[in-house]
Backbone as JSON Lines, residues from 0, in Angstrom:
{"i":0,"aa":"M","n":[-58.95,-69.35,-79.21],"ca":[-59.13,-68.18,-81.15],"c":[-59.51,-67.22,-80.48]}
{"i":1,"aa":"D","n":[-60.07,-66.41,-81.33],"ca":[-59.92,-64.84,-81.71],"c":[-61.46,-65.44,-81.77]}
{"i":2,"aa":"T","n":[-61.93,-63.99,-81.55],"ca":[-63.31,-63.34,-81.32],"c":[-63.4,-62.55,-81.95]}
{"i":3,"aa":"I","n":[-63.88,-61.53,-83.3],"ca":[-64.04,-60.45,-83.97],"c":[-64.82,-59.49,-83.43]}
{"i":4,"aa":"I","n":[-65.37,-59.05,-82.94],"ca":[-66.27,-58.48,-81.81],"c":[-66.41,-56.9,-82.7]}
{"i":5,"aa":"F","n":[-65.4,-56.85,-83.42],"ca":[-66.68,-55.17,-84.14],"c":[-65.27,-55.29,-85.58]}
{"i":6,"aa":"Q","n":[-65.61,-54.35,-86.76],"ca":[-65.15,-54.37,-87.95],"c":[-65.53,-53.45,-88.8]}
{"i":7,"aa":"N","n":[-65.07,-52.64,-88.79],"ca":[-65.42,-50.91,-89.16],"c":[-64.5,-50.21,-89.37]}
{"i":8,"aa":"F","n":[-64.29,-49.35,-89.99],"ca":[-63.86,-47.85,-89.81],"c":[-61.92,-48.01,-90.65]}
{"i":9,"aa":"G","n":[-62.15,-49.49,-91.1],"ca":[-60.41,-49.41,-91.66],"c":[-59.8,-50.46,-90.38]}
{"i":10,"aa":"A","n":[-60.55,-51.1,-89.51],"ca":[-59.96,-51.65,-87.96],"c":[-60.74,-53.08,-88.08]}
{"i":11,"aa":"E","n":[-60.42,-53.65,-87.65],"ca":[-60.88,-54.8,-86.49],"c":[-60.23,-54.57,-85.05]}
{"i":12,"aa":"I","n":[-61.53,-55.03,-84.26],"ca":[-61.47,-55.08,-82.68],"c":[-61.24,-56.68,-82.5]}
{"i":13,"aa":"L","n":[-59.9,-57.34,-82.18],"ca":[-60.45,-58.9,-81.72],"c":[-60.56,-59.5,-80.02]}
{"i":14,"aa":"Q","n":[-60.94,-59.68,-79.59],"ca":[-60.84,-60.96,-78.06],"c":[-60.3,-61.29,-78.55]}
{"i":15,"aa":"R","n":[-59.29,-62.51,-78.15],"ca":[-58.53,-63.32,-77.47],"c":[-58.4,-63.15,-75.86]}
{"i":16,"aa":"G","n":[-59.31,-64.18,-75.63],"ca":[-58.95,-64.96,-73.96],"c":[-59.97,-63.96,-73.4]}
{"i":17,"aa":"E","n":[-58.95,-62.69,-72.02],"ca":[-59.1,-61.52,-71.74],"c":[-58.53,-60.26,-72.16]}
{"i":18,"aa":"Q","n":[-58.16,-60.97,-73.75],"ca":[-57.04,-59.49,-74.16],"c":[-57.41,-58.46,-75.41]}
{"i":19,"aa":"Y","n":[-57.96,-57.58,-75.65],"ca":[-57.73,-57.01,-76.44],"c":[-57.03,-57.1,-77.6]}
{"i":20,"aa":"F","n":[-57.82,-56.62,-79.14],"ca":[-56.22,-56.34,-79.95],"c":[-56.96,-55.59,-81.06]}
{"i":21,"aa":"I","n":[-56.17,-54.87,-81.52],"ca":[-57.13,-53.59,-82.52],"c":[-56.18,-54.36,-84.05]}
{"i":22,"aa":"R","n":[-56.64,-54.22,-85.29],"ca":[-55.6,-55.22,-86.05],"c":[-56.48,-54.9,-87.69]}
{"i":23,"aa":"Y","n":[-54.81,-53.8,-88.21],"ca":[-55.43,-53.05,-89.11],"c":[-54.34,-53.11,-89.68]}
{"i":24,"aa":"D","n":[-54.75,-52.56,-91.16],"ca":[-53.85,-51.99,-92.42],"c":[-52.59,-51.73,-92.33]}
{"i":25,"aa":"A","n":[-51.33,-51.28,-92.02],"ca":[-50.51,-50.36,-91.74],"c":[-49.36,-50.29,-93.01]}
{"i":26,"aa":"G","n":[-49.79,-50.84,-94.52],"ca":[-49.49,-50.89,-95.04],"c":[-49.37,-49.39,-96.48]}
{"i":27,"aa":"E","n":[-48.35,-49.31,-96.74],"ca":[-48.92,-48.18,-98.27],"c":[-48.9,-48.48,-99.78]}
{"i":28,"aa":"V","n":[-48.12,-49.34,-100.08],"ca":[-48.52,-50.29,-101.04],"c":[-49.37,-51.27,-101.14]}
{"i":29,"aa":"V","n":[-48.99,-51.95,-100.18],"ca":[-49.12,-53.4,-100.55],"c":[-49.68,-53.19,-98.78]}
{"i":30,"aa":"V","n":[-50.1,-54.29,-98.72],"ca":[-51.78,-54.65,-98.09],"c":[-50.06,-55.37,-96.53]}
{"i":31,"aa":"Q","n":[-50.39,-54.85,-95.4],"ca":[-49.57,-54.87,-94.17],"c":[-50.5,-55.42,-92.87]}
{"i":32,"aa":"M","n":[-51.08,-55.85,-92.58],"ca":[-51.65,-56.11,-91.08],"c":[-50.64,-56.3,-90.09]}
{"i":33,"aa":"K","n":[-51.21,-55.26,-88.87],"ca":[-50.89,-55.4,-88.12],"c":[-51.59,-55.46,-86.77]}
{"i":34,"aa":"E","n":[-51.59,-55.76,-85.44],"ca":[-51.35,-55.83,-84.42],"c":[-51.47,-55.7,-83.42]}
{"i":35,"aa":"L","n":[-52.27,-54.57,-82.55],"ca":[-51.0,-53.72,-81.44],"c":[-53.15,-54.23,-80.4]}
{"i":36,"aa":"P","n":[-52.17,-54.68,-79.26],"ca":[-53.32,-54.81,-77.43],"c":[-53.87,-53.4,-77.41]}
{"i":37,"aa":"I","n":[-55.12,-53.26,-77.17],"ca":[-55.56,-52.55,-76.28],"c":[-56.42,-52.62,-75.59]}
{"i":38,"aa":"N","n":[-56.68,-52.16,-74.37],"ca":[-57.6,-52.03,-73.33],"c":[-58.82,-51.67,-73.71]}
{"i":39,"aa":"E","n":[-59.97,-51.83,-73.13],"ca":[-61.38,-52.04,-72.62],"c":[-61.74,-50.75,-73.25]}
{"i":40,"aa":"S","n":[-61.24,-49.84,-72.37],"ca":[-62.0,-48.21,-73.12],"c":[-61.63,-48.0,-74.47]}
{"i":41,"aa":"D","n":[-60.33,-48.49,-75.11],"ca":[-60.1,-48.16,-76.03],"c":[-61.04,-49.4,-77.03]}
{"i":42,"aa":"V","n":[-61.59,-49.79,-77.47],"ca":[-62.24,-51.33,-77.75],"c":[-63.59,-50.07,-77.89]}
{"i":43,"aa":"R","n":[-64.5,-49.37,-76.35],"ca":[-65.67,-48.26,-76.47],"c":[-65.13,-47.37,-77.86]}
{"i":44,"aa":"R","n":[-63.54,-46.74,-77.39],"ca":[-63.78,-45.06,-78.29],"c":[-63.69,-45.87,-79.33]}
{"i":45,"aa":"A","n":[-63.03,-46.76,-80.23],"ca":[-62.9,-47.22,-81.9],"c":[-63.53,-47.53,-82.07]}
{"i":46,"aa":"Q","n":[-64.94,-47.8,-81.48],"ca":[-66.57,-48.24,-82.19],"c":[-66.94,-47.07,-82.2]}
{"i":47,"aa":"L","n":[-66.77,-45.87,-81.93],"ca":[-67.77,-44.61,-81.74],"c":[-67.04,-44.33,-83.58]}
{"i":48,"aa":"S","n":[-66.31,-43.86,-84.09],"ca":[-66.21,-43.06,-85.71],"c":[-64.73,-43.65,-85.7]}
{"i":49,"aa":"E","n":[-65.0,-43.34,-87.49],"ca":[-63.35,-43.79,-87.94],"c":[-62.4,-42.28,-87.06]}
{"i":50,"aa":"K","n":[-62.66,-41.26,-87.0],"ca":[-61.52,-40.54,-86.05],"c":[-60.78,-41.47,-85.29]}
{"i":51,"aa":"D","n":[-62.39,-41.36,-83.82],"ca":[-61.82,-42.56,-82.88],"c":[-61.16,-43.75,-83.08]}
{"i":52,"aa":"A","n":[-61.44,-44.62,-84.12],"ca":[-60.75,-45.8,-84.03],"c":[-58.96,-45.67,-84.59]}
{"i":53,"aa":"Y","n":[-58.97,-43.8,-85.62],"ca":[-57.8,-43.65,-85.62],"c":[-56.41,-43.49,-85.12]}
{"i":54,"aa":"E","n":[-57.53,-42.63,-83.54],"ca":[-56.41,-42.43,-82.62],"c":[-56.08,-43.57,-82.03]}
{"i":55,"aa":"V","n":[-57.09,-44.48,-81.54],"ca":[-56.8,-45.39,-80.83],"c":[-55.28,-46.64,-81.8]}
{"i":56,"aa":"I","n":[-55.77,-46.37,-82.78],"ca":[-54.24,-47.14,-83.87],"c":[-53.56,-46.0,-83.41]}
{"i":57,"aa":"L","n":[-53.16,-44.88,-83.65],"ca":[-51.61,-44.01,-83.47],"c":[-51.74,-44.32,-81.1]}
{"i":58,"aa":"S","n":[-52.44,-44.55,-80.96],"ca":[-52.28,-44.56,-79.4],"c":[-51.43,-45.75,-79.17]}
{"i":59,"aa":"A","n":[-51.84,-46.89,-79.06],"ca":[-51.54,-48.05,-79.64],"c":[-50.37,-48.31,-79.82]}
{"i":60,"aa":"E","n":[-50.09,-47.5,-80.84],"ca":[-48.54,-47.28,-81.82],"c":[-47.53,-47.18,-80.73]}
{"i":61,"aa":"Q","n":[-47.56,-46.31,-80.59],"ca":[-46.84,-45.27,-79.91],"c":[-47.41,-46.29,-78.16]}
{"i":62,"aa":"S","n":[-47.92,-46.58,-77.41],"ca":[-47.48,-47.61,-76.6],"c":[-46.74,-48.78,-76.84]}
{"i":63,"aa":"N","n":[-46.81,-49.39,-77.9],"ca":[-46.31,-50.45,-78.32],"c":[-44.71,-49.85,-78.49]}
{"i":64,"aa":"R","n":[-44.33,-48.62,-79.0],"ca":[-43.21,-48.49,-78.72],"c":[-42.2,-47.85,-77.98]}
{"i":65,"aa":"A","n":[-43.3,-47.58,-77.01],"ca":[-42.21,-47.45,-75.26],"c":[-41.82,-48.58,-75.12]}
{"i":66,"aa":"R","n":[-43.16,-49.84,-75.15],"ca":[-41.75,-51.04,-74.71],"c":[-41.12,-51.73,-75.46]}
């Protein structure tokens, strides 16, 4: 079961068991919700400001591409 632990700056942070995910709209013209895993320090950072949330999303996207 997902628990939303933060919702602001155009992103949601979810906890699913022991894992954390950031969910955001990656679409340009139409809504395209994307969900990527993040670590606990990114959870805290994404809650600080819109800029920090955006940087966490960019970092998660890069990590996801590297896999």
